[in-house]
C-alpha positions in Angstrom: 23.9 3.1 4.7 21.3 2.0 6.9 21.1 2.1 10.9 19.3 -0.2 13.2 16.1 1.2 14.6 16.9 2.7 18.2 20.6 3.3 17.6 21.1 6.4 15.5 24.5 7.5 14.6 26.7 9.7 16.7 27.9 13.1 15.6 24.4 14.7 15.0 21.3 16.0 16.9 19.5 12.7 16.4 17.7 11.1 19.3 17.0 7.2 19.8 13.3 7.7 20.3 10.6 10.1 19.3 7.4 10.7 21.0 4.4 11.1 18.7 1.5 13.1 19.9 -1.3 15.4 18.5 1.3 18.3 18.2 3.2 18.8 14.9 6.3 16.6 14.3 9.7 18.5 14.1 11.7 18.2 10.9 14.5 16.8 12.9 12.3 14.1 14.4 11.1 12.8 11.0 14.8 12.7 9.7 15.9 10.9 12.8 13.0 8.1 12.4 13.1 7.9 8.7 16.8 8.1 8.0 18.6 7.3 11.1 16.5 4.6 12.6 15.1 6.2 15.7 12.4 4.3 17.4 9.0 6.0 18.2 6.4 5.9 21.0 2.8 7.2 21.3 2.3 9.8 23.8 -0.3 9.7 26.7 -2.0 12.7 24.9 -2.0 10.6 21.5 -3.6 7.6 23.2 -6.2 9.4 24.9 -7.1 11.3 21.5 -7.2 8.1 19.5 -9.3 6.2 22.1 -11.8 9.1 22.1 -12.2 9.2 18.4 -12.6 5.4 18.4 -15.4 5.4 20.9 -17.0 7.9 18.5 -16.6 5.3 15.6 -17.9 2.5 17.7 -21.0 4.4 18.5 -21.6 5.2 14.8 -21.1 1.5 13.9 -23.8 0.6 16.5 -26.4 3.0 15.3 -29.3 2.3 13.0 -28.5 5.2 10.6 -26.0 4.0 8.0 -22.5 5.6 8.0 -20.2 5.7 5.0 -17.3 3.4 5.3 -18.4 2.3 8.7 -21.5 0.4 8.3 -21.8 0.7 4.5 -19.5 -0.3 1.5 -17.5 2.1 -0.2 -17.7 4.1 -3.6 -20.5 2.5 -5.7 -21.4 0.5 -2.8 -22.0 3.4 -0.6 -25.8 2.5 -0.2 -25.3 -1.0 0.7 -25.6 -1.8 4.4 -22.8 -4.1 5.6 -23.8 -6.5 8.6 -21.4 -6.2 11.5 -20.2 -9.9 11.0 -19.0 -8.9 7.5 -17.2 -5.6 8.3 -14.0 -7.2 9.2 -13.8 -9.1 5.9 -14.7 -5.8 4.0 -11.9 -3.9 5.6 -9.3 -6.6 4.9 -10.6 -7.0 1.3 -10.1 -3.2 0.8 -6.5 -3.4 1.9 -5.7 -6.3 -0.3 -7.3 -5.0 -3.2 -5.6 -1.6 -2.8 -1.9 -2.9 -2.1 -1.2 -3.0 -5.7 1.7 -1.5 -7.5 4.8 -2.2 -9.8 8.3 -1.0 -10.2 11.3 -1.1 -7.9 11.0 -0.7 -4.1 10.6 2.9 -2.5 13.6 3.8 -0.3 13.2 2.5 3.2 13.7 6.0 4.5 10.9 7.3 2.5 8.6 4.3 3.7 9.5 5.1 7.3 8.7 8.6 6.9 5.4 7.8 5.4 4.7 5.5 8.4 5.6 8.2 10.8 3.6 10.8 9.2 0.4 8.3 9.0 1.0 7.6 12.7 1.1 11.2 13.4 -2.4 11.7 11.6 -3.6 8.9 13.9 -2.3 10.6 17.0 -4.3 13.6 16.4 -7.4 11.7 17.2 -9.3 12.3 14.0 -9.2 9.1 12.2 -11.2 6.7 14.4 -8.6 3.9 14.3 -8.3 1.5 17.2 -5.5 2.2 19.6 -3.8 -1.1 18.8 -3.4 -0.2 15.2 -1.5 3.0 15.8 0.7 1.0 18.4 1.3 -1.5 15.5 2.7 1.3 13.3 4.9 2.3 16.4 6.0 -1.1 17.0 7.0 -1.8 13.4 9.0 1.6 13.3 10.7 0.6 16.6 11.7 -2.7 15.2 13.0 -1.5 12.0 10.4 -3.3 10.1 9.9 -1.5 6.7 7.0 -2.8 4.4 7.9 -3.2 0.7 6.2 -0.5 -1.3 6.6 -0.6 -5.3 7.5 2.8 -6.7 4.6 2.9 -9.1 0.9 2.4 -8.4 -2.1 4.6 -7.4 -5.8 4.2 -7.1 -8.7 6.8 -7.8 -7.8 10.4 -7.1 -5.7 9.7 -4.1 -2.1 8.8 -4.9 -1.3 7.6 -1.3 -3.9 4.6 -1.2 -1.6 2.1 -2.8 1.5 2.9 -0.5 -0.6 3.2 2.5 -2.4 -0.2 1.8 1.0 -1.8 1.4 1.9 -0.6 5.0 -1.4 -1.8 6.4 -1.1 -5.2 4.6 2.2 -5.7 6.3 0.9 -4.8 9.5 -1.7 -7.7 9.3 1.1 -10.1 8.6 0.9 -10.2 4.6 3.2 -9.2 1.9 6.9 -8.6 2.3 9.1 -6.5 4.3 12.6 -5.5 5.0 13.7 -6.2 8.7 16.1 -4.0 10.7 19.1 -5.6 9.0 17.7 -4.9 5.6 16.8 -8.5 4.9 13.8 -9.3 2.7 11.4 -11.4 4.6 7.6 -12.2 4.7 5.8 -9.9 6.9 4.4 -12.4 9.2 7.8 -14.0 9.8 9.7 -10.7 10.5 6.7 -9.4 12.8 7.0 -12.6 14.9 10.8 -12.4 15.0 10.6 -8.8 16.4 7.9 -9.8 18.9 5.2 -7.7 17.0 1.8 -9.1 17.0 -0.6 -8.1 14.2 -3.7 -6.1 15.5 -6.8 -8.1 16.1 -9.0 -8.3 13.0 -11.9 -5.7 13.2 -13.4 -2.8 11.4 -10.8 -0.4 10.8 
């Protein structure tokens, strides 16, 4: 039985909203968000940490010295310099190519837990993402929008690349999601209905 985001059931210690910051998440908060539909928000400390890390990435992107994954390609293309005007397209292509999988959908509560834990990683200020990207994750969780992730599929040596890419794809308005009522919808349609705007395109 699913619960709309922001209205967890009575009779338990669950909260309606969880603040996500650099400090570790409590197990009860993960359950509240993943299983009982609690919304999330980023703390001021998280916003400061994300902003500071992003400033460091912007400096690296503007530097003449190549930086892997920022101003170069990935894997076999690690030595290839990517011009600034092509970096947005590269990042989007990486998401699309990695969002591959097969099999039944992963349970919504598992996907929400995955999203919350990834959001917490961003909140530590160690990823270099833009603030609006982290805010996009928080907005999707708060709106009860759950990306559809196939149960099977991984790439390379990291088994989380495919599911995390499926989440990122939905955040950009592509792919399919379940809305707060559990209805399968195109991501762009569900985001628009919930008033969530996909982050502007940019490197990372």
